[in-house]
PAROLUM-584506 format. One record per residue: x, y, z of N, C-alpha, C, O in turn; residue in one letter. Coordinates in steps of 0.02 Angstrom, whole numbers. Atoms other than C-alpha are relative to their C-alpha. Layout:
N
NODE    nxx    nyy    nzz   caxx   cayy   cazz    cxx    cyy    czz    oxx    oyy    ozz aa
NODE      X      Y      Z      X      Y      Z      X      Y      Z      X      Y      Z  A
...
! end
This chain:
239
NODE    nxx    nyy    nzz   caxx   cayy   cazz    cxx    cyy    czz    oxx    oyy    ozz aa
NODE     27     17     67   1821   5533      7    -75     -7      4   -102    -31     54  M
NODE     72      4      2   1639   5544    -45    -20    -65    -34      6    -83    -86  L
NODE     23     63     28   1550   5381    -76    -74      5    -17   -115     23     26  H
NODE     69     -1     20   1390   5373   -175    -38    -55     34    -10   -108     47  A
NODE     42     51    -31   1247   5279    -96     -6    -60    -46    -16    -52   -106  H
NODE     -4     60     42   1251   5100   -156    -68    -30    -15    -74    -75    -57  S
NODE     66     29     11   1065   5064   -148    -22     12    -72    -12     66   -100  A
NODE     24     -7     69    989   5032   -319    -58     49      0    -98     51     47  S
NODE     53    -49      5    873   5168   -377    -33     -6    -68      1    -19   -118  A
NODE     37      5     62    738   5166   -510    -34     66    -15    -39    110     27  S
NODE     34    -60     24    647   5297   -610    -71    -17    -18    -83    -66    -53  L
NODE     70     13     18    460   5308   -622    -36     65    -14    -20    118     14  R
NODE     42    -58     13    331   5427   -692    -48     11     57    -71    -37     89  S
NODE     50    -18    -51    218   5519   -572    -62     25    -36    -59     73    -75  V
NODE     61    -15     37     39   5526   -633    -51     41     40   -102     62     12  D
NODE     51    -33    -41    -49   5611   -488     24     65     31      2     85     84  N
NODE    -22    -66    -22     44   5776   -470    -40     53    -37    -35     60    -98  L
NODE     44    -50     30    -81   5915   -500      7     66     36     13     68     97  R
NODE      0    -67    -28    -75   6102   -474    -63     36    -26   -107      5    -56  A
NODE     61    -36     18   -203   6239   -506    -14      1    -76    -71      9    -97  S
NODE      9     -1     72   -173   6233   -695    -10    -69    -29    -21    -76    -90  A
NODE      9     68     24   -190   6044   -707     58    -46     17     98    -31     61  G
NODE    -50     51    -14    -79   5892   -712     70     25    -20     78     58    -72  R
NODE    -69    -17     15    110   5917   -705     39    -64    -16     37   -113     21  L
NODE    -44     56     19    227   5799   -796     56     -5     51     89     46     66  E
NODE    -50      6    -53    345   5728   -665     33    -69     -1      3   -118    -23  A
NODE    -37     62     -8    477   5596   -634     26     -5     72     45     45    102  L
NODE    -28     13    -66    530   5518   -469     57    -49     -6     48   -105    -30  L
NODE    -54     47    -10    701   5443   -443     -6    -27     70      5      9    119  N
NODE     14     29    -65    663   5324   -302     65     -9     39    119    -14     10  T
NODE    -58      5    -43    780   5308   -154      2    -63     41    -27   -114     21  G
NODE     -5     58    -44    820   5190    -11    -67    -11     35   -110     32     33  S
NODE     65     16    -31    679   5105     87    -19     48     58    -78     59     70  P
NODE     15    -43    -56    695   5224    236     43     63     -2     89     71     39  N
NODE    -44    -59      8    768   5390    178     -9     51     56    -62     54     87  P
NODE      3    -52    -51    809   5532    297    -39     60    -24    -71     95     15  S
NODE     33    -57     31    740   5662    177    -30    -22    -67    -15    -76    -92  F
NODE     16      4     71    652   5679     11     26     64    -32     47    109      4  S
NODE    -30    -58     33    708   5805   -120    -41     21    -60    -74    -20    -93  A
NODE     34    -30     57    637   5920   -252     50     42    -39     88     81     -9  L
NODE    -45    -39     42    732   5994   -400    -42     33    -55    -81      0    -89  V
NODE     39    -39     48    661   6132   -512     43     25    -58    102     42    -49  C
NODE    -37    -14     62    713   6171   -691      2     74    -18    -35    114     10  H
NODE     -8    -71     20    767   6334   -776    -58     23    -45   -107    -13    -55  P
NODE     55    -34     33    660   6453   -879    -26    -39    -60     12    -56   -106  H
NODE     28     38     56    540   6361   -996      7     36    -67     16      4   -119  P
NODE     -5    -36     63    548   6500  -1126     70     -1    -28     81     18    -86  L
NODE    -68     10     24    735   6468  -1137     16    -72    -13     74    -90    -23  G
NODE    -10     71     14    710   6282  -1164      8    -43     63     24   -102     57  G
NODE     -9     38    -61    716   6230   -981    -54    -53     11   -113    -39      3  G
NODE     46     54    -16    638   6063   -935     30    -41     58     86    -27     80  T
NODE    -25     43    -54    656   5930   -800     60    -42    -22     94    -72     20  L
NODE    -56     39     25    785   5846   -913     64     41     -7    114     16    -31  H
NODE    -59    -43      3    907   5992   -903     59    -33     35     50    -67     86  N
NODE    -59     34    -27   1086   5935   -868     18     23     71     38    -18    112  K
NODE    -14    -24    -68   1109   6046   -715    -49    -30     50    -30    -51    104  V
NODE     52     31    -42    945   5983   -643     16    -73     12      9    -98     68  V
NODE    -17     71     -6    999   5805   -678     56    -12     50     53    -58     90  Y
NODE    -56      9    -46   1163   5826   -585    -18     17     72      7    -14    118  H
NODE     25    -14    -68   1076   5906   -436    -39    -60     26    -32    -79     84  A
NODE     37     60    -20    959   5756   -433     48    -55     20     37    -89     71  M
NODE    -48     54    -16   1109   5637   -436     35     13     66     50    -34    102  K
NODE    -31    -16    -64   1188   5729   -289    -45    -23     57    -21    -55    104  A
NODE     46     21    -52   1032   5701   -183    -10    -75      0    -13   -107     53  F
NODE     11     73      6   1005   5525   -248     58    -40     28     48    -96     51  Q
NODE    -58     36    -26   1181   5478   -195     -5    -14     75     31    -57    101  S
NODE     13     13    -71   1118   5487    -15    -58    -49     10    -79    -62     67  F
NODE     58     45     -5    977   5366    -54    -66     36      6   -115      5     27  G
NODE     62    -38     -7    846   5504    -60    -43     -7    -62    -17     -9   -118  L
NODE     44     -5     57    693   5499   -172      0     73    -25     -4    119     16  P
NODE     -6    -68     28    703   5649   -290    -54     10    -53    -59    -28   -101  V
NODE     54    -17     46    556   5728   -380     23     57    -46     48    108    -23  L
NODE     -8    -53     49    577   5829   -541    -65      5    -39    -98    -45    -51  R
NODE     62     -8     38    432   5903   -636      9     57    -50     54     98    -44  F
NODE      2    -55     48    395   6016   -784    -51     52     24   -108     35     40  N
NODE     47    -53    -17    319   6185   -742    -58      1    -50    -53    -25   -105  F
NODE     60     -7     42    147   6223   -813     17     25    -70     57     71    -79  R
NODE    -11    -20     69    145   6235  -1002     65    -26    -30     80    -10    -88  G
NODE    -63     27     24    311   6142  -1018     -6    -75    -10    -33   -110     33  T
NODE      5     72     14    326   5970  -1098    -72    -22     -1   -113      6    -38  G
NODE     67     26     -3    170   5871  -1056    -41     30     58    -97      9     70  L
NODE     37    -31    -54    120   5982   -909    -55     45    -28    -45     81    -77  S
NODE     57    -40     22    -49   6063   -927      7     73     21     49     90     63  E
NODE     -2    -71    -17    -81   6250   -919     45     39    -47     66     14    -99  G
NODE    -42    -45     41     21   6395   -987     50     35     45     37     46    104  A
NODE    -52    -36    -38    180   6483   -934    -29     63     31    -67    100     -1  H
NODE     30    -55    -37    139   6614   -802     52     47     30     38     83     78  D
NODE    -51    -49    -17    303   6710   -784     18      0     75     33     52    104  F
NODE    -22      8    -70    339   6643   -609    -55      3     51    -44    -13    109  G
NODE     55     -5    -49    169   6673   -529    -32    -69     11    -29    -96     66  R
NODE     30     66     -6     76   6511   -564     51    -54     15     35   -105     46  G
NODE    -53     50    -12    241   6418   -560     13     -9     75     34    -63     96  E
NODE     -7      8    -73    249   6453   -373    -51    -49     26    -37    -87     73  Q
NODE     51     49    -19     88   6355   -356     22    -70    -20      7   -118     15  D
NODE    -26     65     21    170   6214   -454     49    -27     53     47    -86     69  D
NODE    -48     21    -52    310   6209   -324    -37    -22     63    -19    -72     93  V
NODE     39     19    -59    183   6206   -182    -32    -69    -10    -33   -110     36  R
NODE     31     65     14     95   6060   -266     52    -56      5     36   -111     30  A
NODE    -53     51     -3    261   5966   -281     20    -13     73     31    -71     92  A
NODE    -15     10    -71    300   5996    -97    -55    -40     35    -41    -85     75  L
NODE     56     37    -29    127   5935    -49      4    -74    -19     -8   -118     23  D
NODE     -5     70     23    153   5778   -154     54    -37     38     43    -93     61  W
NODE    -54     33    -36    320   5738    -74    -18    -11     74     -3    -64    102  L
NODE     20      7    -70    250   5769    100    -49    -57      9    -42    -96     56  D
NODE     49     54     -4    103   5652     69     32    -68    -13     16   -117     20  R
NODE    -29     64     22    210   5519    -14     50    -28     50     52    -89     61  E
NODE    -56     25    -39    358   5510    105      0     22     74     33    -10    115  F
NODE      1    -24    -70    321   5608    265     70     10     27     86    -11     83  H
NODE    -69    -14    -19    502   5662    271     15     75    -12    -17    106    -54  R
NODE    -21    -68     17    586   5833    280     27      2    -71     51    -48    -97  P
NODE    -14     -7     72    622   5900    106     61     45    -10     69     96     23  I
NODE    -55    -42     23    782   5967     27    -18     25    -70    -43    -13   -112  L
NODE     18    -31     64    759   6087   -119     62     23    -38    110     48     -8  F
NODE    -50    -31     43    869   6133   -266    -35     26    -62    -80     -6    -89  A
NODE     28    -28     61    826   6246   -411     55     32    -41    103     59    -14  G
NODE    -49    -29     45    923   6303   -563    -30     60    -35    -83     55    -67  F
NODE     19    -61     35    907   6482   -627    -72     21     17    -87     32     76  S
NODE     71    -16    -12    720   6523   -646    -29    -46     53    -69    -24     95  F
NODE     25     48    -49    686   6366   -545     21     18     71    -15      4    119  G
NODE    -21    -21    -67    788   6435   -400    -40     60     23    -60     63     82  S
NODE     37    -60    -19    699   6602   -402    -71    -17     21    -95      6     73  W
NODE     68     21    -16    526   6523   -404     -1    -42     63    -41    -31    109  V
NODE      1     46    -56    569   6385   -282     19     31     67    -10     15    118  G
NODE    -19    -33    -62    655   6495   -154    -58     40     28    -68     42     89  L
NODE     59    -38    -23    501   6606   -146    -47    -44     40    -72    -23     92  H
NODE     49     45    -31    395   6456    -98     30    -36     61     -3    -42    113  V
NODE    -29     44    -51    516   6354      7     27     38     61     28     10    116  C
NODE    -26    -38    -57    589   6492    116    -54      6     53   -108     32     41  C
NODE     47     -4    -55    503   6478    283    -49    -58      5    -84    -64     55  G
NODE     45     58     -4    404   6320    240     31    -51     48     86    -74     36  D
NODE    -29     45    -50    430   6207    392     15    -70    -25     52   -107      7  P
NODE    -14     66     28    430   6053    282     67     -3    -35     93    -58    -48  R
NODE    -62     -3     40    587   6111    191     58     16     46     59     67     80  V
NODE    -56     -6    -47    751   6088    285     60     36    -28     98     66      9  S
NODE    -59    -31     30    880   6152    161    -13     20    -72    -54    -10   -106  G
NODE     12    -30     65    892   6253      1     65      7    -39    115     29    -12  L
NODE    -57     -8     45   1012   6250   -147    -22     41    -60    -70     23    -94  V
NODE     15    -43     58   1011   6390   -277     59     -5    -48    115     14    -32  A
NODE    -51      9     51   1108   6351   -436     -9     53    -53    -64     61    -81  L
NODE      5    -51     52   1148   6492   -556    -53     52     16    -97     64    -25  G
NODE     50    -49    -21   1050   6623   -460     -6     56    -53     44     89    -67  L
NODE      7    -48     54    978   6737   -596    -13     71     26    -69     96     22  P
NODE     10    -66    -29   1006   6906   -515    -11     54    -53    -44    104    -39  V
NODE      8    -50     54   1015   7000   -682     -3    -39    -66     49    -57    -94  H
NODE      9     41     60    942   6908   -832    -44     36    -50    -97     62    -32  A
NODE     38    -30     54    881   6974   -999    -20     72     16    -76     94      2  E
NODE     12    -70    -15    896   7153   -937    -42     13     62    -58     70     77  G
NODE     43     -6    -58    794   7119   -781     37    -18     64     71    -69     67  R
NODE    -27     16    -65    852   7127   -601    -53    -36     41   -109    -12     48  D
NODE     47     40    -40    770   6992   -495      6     21     74     61     34     99  Y
NODE      2    -20    -70    717   7036   -318      6    -61     46    -36   -106     42  D
NODE     -9     53    -48    783   6921   -182     -1     27     71     29     -2    116  F
NODE      3    -29    -66    743   7032    -34    -29    -47     52    -13    -40    111  G
NODE     30     47    -48    642   6891     44     50    -46     33     36    -76     84  F
NODE    -50     44    -30    803   6796     77     22     24     69     49    -15    108  L
NODE    -18    -26    -67    833   6910    228    -42    -32     54    -24    -29    113  A
NODE     45     32    -49    689   6816    312     -1    -75     -8    -44   -109     20  R
NODE      0     71     16    736   6642    251     43    -38     50    104    -32     48  C
NODE    -37     28    -56    787   6536    402     40    -63    -14     86    -80     24  P
NODE    -32     64     11    843   6372    323     72      7    -23     91     59    -50  Q
NODE    -67      1     31   1024   6326    279     -5      8    -75    -47    -24   -108  P
NODE      4    -16     72   1058   6392    104     69     -7    -32    119     16     -5  K
NODE    -60      5     40   1188   6348    -26    -12     33    -67    -61     18   -101  L
NODE      2    -33     65   1219   6460   -176     61    -22    -40    117    -17    -16  F
NODE    -54     21     44   1322   6393   -321     -7     38    -66    -59     34    -99  I
NODE      1    -37     63   1366   6504   -469     67     -4    -35    118    -17     -4  S
NODE    -62     -3     39   1494   6513   -609     28     71      3     -9    120      3  G
NODE    -32    -66     -4   1619   6655   -602    -11     42    -63     -1    102    -62  T
NODE     14    -36     62   1572   6701   -781    -73     -7    -20    -90     -7    -80  R
NODE     72      7     12   1384   6680   -764    -28     64    -30    -26    117      1  D
NODE     25    -59     35   1305   6798   -889    -65     26     31    -84     83     19  Q
NODE     62    -22    -34   1144   6805   -785     11     10     75    -36     26    111  Y
NODE    -15     -9    -70   1232   6816   -617     66     35     10    114      3     32  G
NODE    -63    -37    -10   1366   6952   -613     24     -9     72    -16     -5    119  P
NODE    -27     19    -66   1482   6912   -467    -18     50     55    -38     30    109  A
NODE     13    -50    -52   1457   7077   -375    -72     -3     24    -86      4     83  A
NODE     71      3    -18   1267   7060   -380    -17    -64     37    -57    -64     84  Q
NODE     11     63    -36   1270   6878   -328     26      5     72     -8    -15    119  V
NODE    -28     -7    -67   1384   6918   -181    -42     45     44    -51     32    103  E
NODE     42    -45    -39   1273   7062   -127    -65    -34     20    -90    -25     75  A
NODE     61     36    -15   1119   6952   -137     11    -50     56    -29    -54    102  T
NODE    -15     49    -52   1199   6815    -34     15     35     67     -7     11    119  V
NODE    -15    -37    -61   1264   6942     92    -63     23     35    -65     27     96  A
NODE     63    -24    -29   1086   7005    117    -43    -56     28    -91    -44     64  S
NODE     40     56    -22   1020   6830    150     13    -16     74     68     -5     99  A
NODE     -5     20    -70    989   6767    326     46    -60      7     45   -104    -36  R
NODE    -40     59    -14   1114   6645    400    -46    -58     21   -102    -46     44  D
NODE    -64     21     29   1155   6503    383     -2      0    -76    -54    -12   -107  P
NODE     -5     -4     73   1216   6521    205     72    -13    -21    118     -5     18  K
NODE    -67     13     27   1362   6474     95     -2     14    -75    -51     -1   -109  E
NODE     -6    -15     71   1420   6533    -76     61    -37    -28    116    -30     -2  L
NODE    -53     36     33   1523   6421   -190      5     24    -72    -44     24   -109  V
NODE    -12    -21     69   1600   6486   -351     32    -57    -39     79    -88    -15  W
NODE    -31     48     46   1636   6367   -495     40     42    -50     12     79    -90  I
NODE    -44    -45     37   1785   6446   -580     -6     -7    -76    -13    -62   -103  Q
NODE     -4     -4     73   1785   6501   -762    -58    -36    -34    -49    -66    -87  D
NODE     58     31     32   1609   6438   -798    -55     51     -9    -60    101     27  T
NODE     56    -44     14   1455   6519   -871    -62    -21     39    -57    -59     87  D
NODE     62     14    -36   1273   6508   -817    -15    -75      4    -47    -98     51  H
NODE     15     72      4   1266   6324   -867     58    -42     27     60   -103     17  F
NODE    -58     33    -30   1429   6282   -776     44    -35    -53     71    -89    -42  F
NODE    -45     22     54   1524   6259   -939     62     43      2     58    104      5  V
NODE    -64    -35     -4   1708   6305   -936     10     47    -59     -7     30   -116  S
NODE    -15    -49     52   1761   6460  -1032     75      5    -14     96     48    -53  Q
NODE    -72     -6      9   1948   6428  -1024     30    -49    -49     90    -49    -61  N
NODE    -23     45     52   1958   6291  -1154     40    -59     25     70    -94    -15  G
NODE    -39     56    -26   2038   6163  -1037    -44    -42     46    -32    -45    106  T
NODE     45     40    -41   1898   6047   -978     36    -60     30     84    -86      2  P
NODE    -27     59    -32   1938   5908   -857    -19    -62    -40    -76    -66    -63  H
NODE     16     58     42   1948   5740   -949    -58    -42     26    -89    -79    -12  P
NODE     55     39    -27   1821   5662   -830    -66     37      0   -117     10     23  S
NODE     62    -38      2   1691   5798   -859    -52    -36    -42    -34    -69    -91  S
NODE     51     36     37   1523   5732   -920     -8     23    -72    -33    -15   -113  P
NODE     -2    -22     69   1537   5838  -1077     52     54     -6     74     83     44  R
NODE    -55    -46     12   1665   5953  -1156    -12     66     36    -63     99     25  T
NODE      3    -63    -35   1696   6101  -1042    -44      1     61    -43     50     98  G
NODE     46      0    -56   1567   6050   -913     36    -11     67     81    -51     72  S
NODE    -25     10    -68   1606   6067   -728    -57    -20     47    -57     -1    106  K
NODE     58     20    -40   1444   5990   -668     19    -50     54    -17    -55    104  L
NODE    -23     44    -54   1540   5860   -568     20     42     61     11     20    117  D
NODE    -17    -44    -56   1605   6005   -463    -62     26     35    -63     32     96  E
NODE     63    -22    -29   1428   6066   -438    -29    -55     44    -50    -43    101  V
NODE     27     57    -38   1372   5893   -382     40    -11     64     11    -25    116  K
NODE    -42      9    -60   1520   5879   -262    -15     54     51    -17     40    111  K
NODE     14    -55    -47   1482   6050   -187    -66    -11     36    -72      4     96  A
NODE     65     15    -32   1301   5999   -154      9    -54     52    -17    -48    108  I
NODE    -10     55    -47   1356   5837    -72     37     24     63     16      7    119  R
NODE    -39    -23    -57   1485   5921     40    -42     44     46    -40     37    107  L
NODE     43    -44    -40   1362   6055     96    -53    -41     37    -65    -29     96  W
NODE     52     40    -31   1227   5926    130     27    -40     59     -6    -46    110  A
NODE    -30     38    -54   1344   5820    236     16     44     60      8     23    117  L
NODE    -14    -46    -54   1397   5971    337    -63     24     35    -66     30     96  R
NODE     61    -29    -27   1221   6037    359    -46    -52     32    -84    -36     78  S
NODE     45     53    -23   1133   5871    389     39    -64     14     40   -109    -28  F
NODE    -44     57    -15   1249   5746    475    -34    -68      0     -1   -120     -3  P
NODE     36     63      1   1113   5615    477      5    -35    -68     -7    -95    -72  V
NODE     -6     30     67   1142   5588    290     58    -51     -2    110    -39     28  L
NODE    -54     49      7   1244   5432    247     55     25    -46     40     56    -97  P
NODE    -55    -20     43   1417   5465    175      8    -47    -58     52    -38   -100  E
! end
């Protein structure tokens, strides 16, 4: 059985996270006094309404926080109160670097990363190969979105443990393309399918579990998959 970390955790605004375009709006869910890791979670495409308050991002944060880890979420440039303008994934990579730098300065701990959709594409580019980042989680990998095929060729050189979680009916992640992308990635890696769910991990079969956080949502399954992978990959984490 999985047991959430019992340490109380608080939420605070981060006022000193800055990237090349200016200040980034950010929140830190604080963790235990002596965490094994810190964590970073990145949100989906801003032009589709993605922000740090996205439900998938929130559940990824809760998975990491359950181990007593401090978790940073921020809005990409031009989103919410973050300064700058949307840069179609280029400047956003600098935003991720700034967030990693902030976590490294603040906690001096190895970092676990999770990104949802656009956030996974941008974050994986930056985090793959960064010695400060110990593990990577890609949620709803956007291999084919809005008529565009995303290039993940760099994953063949990505040495860290990687977890990919997608819905079997993800409109931006056709199963065959997701499987091919994961197959091309360097080991270690793991792919978890959330059955009968779309890009946002919402059930398409009309029979949601009664304990789901909202009608049709299977985000509890996503959170459980992250926890199980993290415990297998990093045994130092508290159960």
